[in-house]
C-alpha positions in Angstrom: 0.0 -0.2 0.0 3.0 2.2 0.3 3.3 5.0 -2.3 -0.3 4.4 -3.6 -1.8 7.6 -2.3 -4.7 6.1 -0.7 -3.9 8.0 2.5 -4.9 4.8 4.6 -2.8 4.7 7.9 -2.4 1.1 7.2 0.3 1.8 4.6 2.6 2.3 7.5 4.4 -0.5 8.7 3.6 -0.3 12.6 0.0 0.3 12.1 -0.4 -2.4 9.5 1.0 -4.8 12.0 -1.2 -3.9 14.7 -4.4 -3.9 12.7 -3.5 -7.2 11.1 -3.1 -8.6 14.7 -6.6 -7.6 15.3 -7.9 -9.3 12.4 -8.2 -9.9 8.8 -7.8 -7.0 6.4 -9.3 -7.1 2.8 -8.0 -4.9 0.1 -9.6 -4.7 -3.1 -7.5 -3.6 -6.1 -8.3 -2.7 -9.8 -6.0 -3.8 -12.8 -3.6 -1.6 -14.6 -3.2 -1.4 -18.5 -1.3 -4.7 -18.2 -3.9 -6.6 -16.4 -2.0 -6.4 -12.9 -4.0 -5.6 -9.8 -1.9 -2.6 -8.7 -4.1 0.0 -7.6 -6.0 -0.3 -4.0 -9.4 1.0 -4.1 -11.2 -0.2 -1.0 -10.3 -1.6 2.3 -12.0 -3.6 4.7 -10.5 -4.2 8.3 -12.0 -6.6 10.6 -11.8 -6.2 14.5 -11.8 -10.1 15.6 -13.4 -12.7 13.5 -16.8 -11.4 12.7 -16.9 -7.7 13.5 -16.2 -5.0 10.6 -13.6 -2.4 12.3 -13.8 0.2 9.3 -14.2 0.6 5.9 -12.1 3.0 3.8 -12.0 4.2 0.3 -9.8 6.7 -2.0 -12.2 9.4 -2.2 -11.7 12.6 -0.2 -11.7 12.1 3.5 -11.3 8.1 2.3 -14.7 7.8 1.4 -15.9 4.8 -0.9 -16.5 5.2 -4.8 -19.6 4.1 -6.1 -17.9 1.7 -8.4 -16.7 -0.3 -5.6 -20.0 -0.5 -3.9 -21.1 -3.6 -5.2 -17.8 -5.4 -3.9 -18.5 -3.9 -0.6 -21.9 -5.0 -0.3 -20.9 -8.7 -1.6 -18.3 -8.8 1.3 -20.6 -7.2 3.8 -23.2 -10.0 3.4 -20.8 -12.5 4.9 -21.0 -11.0 8.4 -24.6 -11.6 9.2 -25.8 -9.0 11.8 -22.5 -7.3 12.2 -23.3 -6.1 8.6 -26.6 -4.4 9.8 -24.4 -1.5 11.1 -23.0 -0.8 7.6 -26.3 -1.4 5.7 -27.5 2.4 6.3 -24.2 3.7 5.2 -24.2 1.5 1.9 -27.7 2.7 1.2 -27.0 6.3 1.6 -23.9 6.2 -0.5 -26.0 4.6 -3.2 -28.6 7.1 -3.2 -26.3 9.9 -2.9 -24.6 8.7 -6.0 -27.9 8.5 -7.8 -28.4 12.1 -6.8 -25.1 13.2 -8.2 -25.9 11.5 -11.6 -29.3 13.1 -11.8 -27.4 16.6 -11.2 -24.8 15.7 -13.7 -27.8 14.8 -16.4 -29.6 17.9 -15.3 -32.6 15.9 -13.9 -34.9 17.8 -11.8 -34.8 16.4 -8.2 -38.2 14.9 -6.7 -39.4 15.5 -3.1 -37.8 12.4 -2.1 -34.5 13.4 -3.6 -34.6 16.6 -1.6 -35.5 15.0 1.6 -32.5 13.0 1.3 -30.1 15.9 0.3 -31.4 18.0 3.0 -31.1 15.1 5.4 -34.6 15.9 6.7 -35.1 12.2 8.0 -31.9 11.5 9.1 -28.2 12.0 8.8 -26.6 10.8 5.6 -24.0 8.4 6.9 -20.6 7.3 4.6 -17.7 5.4 5.0 -15.1 8.2 5.2 -14.1 9.8 8.5 -15.7 13.1 7.4 -19.0 13.9 6.0 -19.3 13.3 2.3 -18.2 16.4 0.3 -20.8 15.5 -2.2 -23.6 16.8 0.1 -22.5 20.4 0.4 -21.5 20.3 -3.3 -25.0 19.2 -4.4 -26.6 21.5 -2.2 -24.3 24.5 -3.3 -26.3 26.9 -5.7 -29.7 25.5 -5.0 -32.7 27.8 -4.0 -33.4 26.4 -0.4 -36.4 28.5 -0.3 -37.7 27.0 -3.3 -36.7 23.3 -2.1 -38.7 24.1 1.0 -41.9 24.5 -0.8 -41.5 21.0 -2.6 -40.3 19.2 0.7 -42.9 20.7 3.0 -45.5 20.5 0.1 -46.8 24.1 0.8 -46.8 27.7 -0.4 -44.6 30.6 0.7 -47.2 31.8 3.2 -47.1 28.8 5.2 -43.7 28.8 6.0 -43.4 31.1 9.3 -40.1 32.9 9.8 -41.3 34.9 13.2 -44.0 33.8 15.8 -46.5 36.5 14.7 -46.8 34.5 11.3 -47.7 31.4 13.0 -51.3 30.3 12.2 -53.5 27.3 11.6 -52.3 26.8 8.2 -48.5 27.0 9.0 -46.4 24.0 7.7 -43.0 24.9 8.8 -41.3 27.5 11.0 -37.9 28.8 10.1 -36.5 31.4 12.6 -35.2 32.4 15.9 -36.5 30.9 19.3 -38.3 33.5 21.1 -39.5 33.7 24.7 -42.6 31.4 24.8 -42.1 30.1 21.2 -43.0 26.5 22.4 -46.3 27.5 23.4 -47.0 29.3 20.4 -46.0 26.4 18.0 -49.0 23.9 17.1 -48.4 20.4 18.6 -48.7 19.0 15.1 -46.0 21.0 13.4 -43.4 18.6 12.4 -40.8 21.2 10.6 -39.3 23.6 13.1 -35.8 25.0 12.4 -33.6 28.0 13.6 -32.1 27.7 10.1 -32.7 25.4 7.1 -31.6 22.9 6.9 -28.8 22.6 9.3 -30.5 23.5 12.6 -33.7 21.3 13.0 -35.4 21.4 16.1 -36.3 17.9 16.9 -39.5 17.2 18.8 -40.1 13.5 19.9 -42.6 11.7 22.3 -41.4 9.2 24.7 -43.1 7.4 27.5 -41.6 7.7 31.0 -42.6 6.6 34.3 -43.9 3.2 35.5 -40.5 1.6 35.4 -38.1 1.0 38.4 -34.4 1.6 38.1 -34.0 -2.1 38.2 -36.4 -2.6 35.2 -34.7 0.1 33.2 -31.3 -1.6 33.8 -32.7 -5.0 32.8 -34.4 -3.6 29.6 -31.3 -1.9 28.4 -29.0 -4.7 29.0 -31.3 -7.1 27.3 -31.2 -4.8 24.4 -27.4 -4.7 24.1 -27.2 -1.3 25.6 -24.1 -0.3 27.4 -24.3 1.2 30.9 -21.4 3.1 32.1 -20.4 2.7 36.0 -21.4 6.4 36.4 -24.9 6.0 35.0 -25.4 2.8 36.9 -24.8 4.9 40.0 -27.1 7.7 39.0 -29.8 4.9 38.6 -29.4 3.4 42.0 -29.1 6.8 43.5 -31.8 7.7 46.0 -32.4 11.0 44.1 -33.3 8.8 40.8 -37.1 8.9 41.5 -39.2 7.7 38.3 -42.8 8.4 38.0 -45.1 5.9 39.3 -47.4 5.6 36.3 -46.6 5.7 32.5 -47.0 9.1 31.0 -46.2 10.6 27.4 -43.5 13.4 27.5 -42.6 15.4 24.5 -38.9 16.0 24.3 -37.2 19.1 22.5 -33.5 18.8 21.3 -31.6 22.0 21.1 -28.1 23.0 20.7 -26.5 25.7 22.6 -26.4 27.9 19.6 -30.2 27.3 19.3 -30.7 28.8 22.7 -28.9 32.0 21.3 -25.6 31.4 22.9 -22.7 32.5 20.5 -20.2 30.4 22.5 -20.3 28.0 25.4 -22.7 28.4 28.2 -23.0 27.0 31.7 -25.3 24.5 32.8 -27.5 27.2 34.7 -27.5 29.5 31.9 -28.8 26.9 29.6 -31.5 25.8 32.1 -32.5 29.5 32.7 -32.7 30.2 28.8 -34.7 27.0 28.3 -37.2 28.1 31.0 -37.6 31.5 29.2 -38.4 29.7 26.0 -41.4 27.9 27.6 -39.6 24.6 28.4 -39.3 22.5 31.5 -36.4 20.0 33.0 -36.9 16.4 32.0 -37.9 14.0 34.7 -35.1 11.6 36.1 -36.3 8.8 34.1 -36.5 10.4 30.9 -32.9 9.6 29.8 -32.9 6.0 30.3 -36.4 5.8 28.7 -35.2 7.7 25.8 -32.1 5.6 25.5 -34.4 2.6 25.1 -36.4 4.1 22.2 -33.6 5.9 20.4 -31.7 2.9 19.1 -31.0 4.6 15.2 -28.7 7.2 17.0 -26.1 8.5 14.5 -22.3 7.4 15.1 -20.4 9.9 17.5 -23.5 11.9 18.5 -23.6 12.9 22.0 -27.1 14.0 23.8 -27.1 15.6 27.2 -30.2 15.4 29.2 -31.7 18.7 30.6 -32.5 17.6 33.9 -32.1 18.4 37.6 -28.8 16.8 38.3 -28.3 13.8 40.6 -25.3 14.3 43.1 -23.0 11.1 43.8 -21.7 10.2 47.1 -18.9 13.0 46.8 -21.6 15.4 46.0 -20.7 15.7 42.4 -23.7 16.6 39.9 -24.3 14.6 37.0 -27.0 14.4 34.1 -27.7 11.5 31.9 -25.9 11.5 28.6 -26.9 9.4 25.4 -23.9 8.3 23.2 -23.2 5.9 20.2 -19.7 5.2 19.4 -17.7 2.4 17.8 -18.6 0.5 21.1 -22.4 0.7 20.4 -25.1 2.5 22.0 -24.4 3.9 25.6 -26.4 5.3 28.5 -23.5 7.4 30.4 -23.2 10.3 32.7 -21.8 13.9 32.4 -20.6 16.1 35.4 -22.9 19.0 35.1 -22.2 21.5 37.8 -24.1 25.0 37.8 -21.0 26.7 36.7 -19.7 24.1 34.3 -19.6 24.9 30.5 
């Protein structure tokens, strides 16, 4: 692999030795003009016998070329359930390639095409270590105002940009969050953004209450969800008091920037701003219940629960944290003192 320009760290001797010791390493080549397999195009590194460690191609950020997709899918099928983690990535890349071809042929995008391109229903996942550059390239130069009308199936007057424009016919809200905004937004309003398409405000219902800490732990373990020692300590803390009866809670997912902060903010500042917007803190068992529901979390996403902190034996305050990393889904804990940013 040395001198081939792949950018793969495996081209180094020490890294290659370490990776090969961890499992098999498959490299797919294409032939040169003499019919010799000389150009590496796709690498699949195994972590153990049946677990795919990573997949790398030779596109920018080591993305996989569309021409190598068939080879990847064929190899992936050998690993049963383990391959499921890569199925979405493979499908996303296939659909993104189809959009790229449409663009080259000057074919108009459909509503479903735009939903994919703007990641309305979920993040486009690829095999590179950064976001596929084709996403921004395909979005560049498009009229997002016109595209929103297609995606939301509405006319301009049905997209509100300030709270005073919200009415019974509103299909989407794209604007800043102002005090009391969440009391003004209709419950059935699905599309809420501070900026389209990057800053979507996600609202989701989750059932909370009616389960003890022991039940929650048992259900998470049965589902293969990892629970850190800190999170287990929170669940067993006397301050963790789940609701007695099941009820439905509406969760609002916000970033610090959505709340109006230009840089980082302390826990107290975040909670105060959320209250001004008309939100309440989550109950203690919301995090574990949401962890059980939210199984399709994107890789390397962290979600922190806005909740009354639970203090450990040393008096340190923690909140629940939902994570998905290479080790799978996690219920973890984050130190969240009042003045911590």
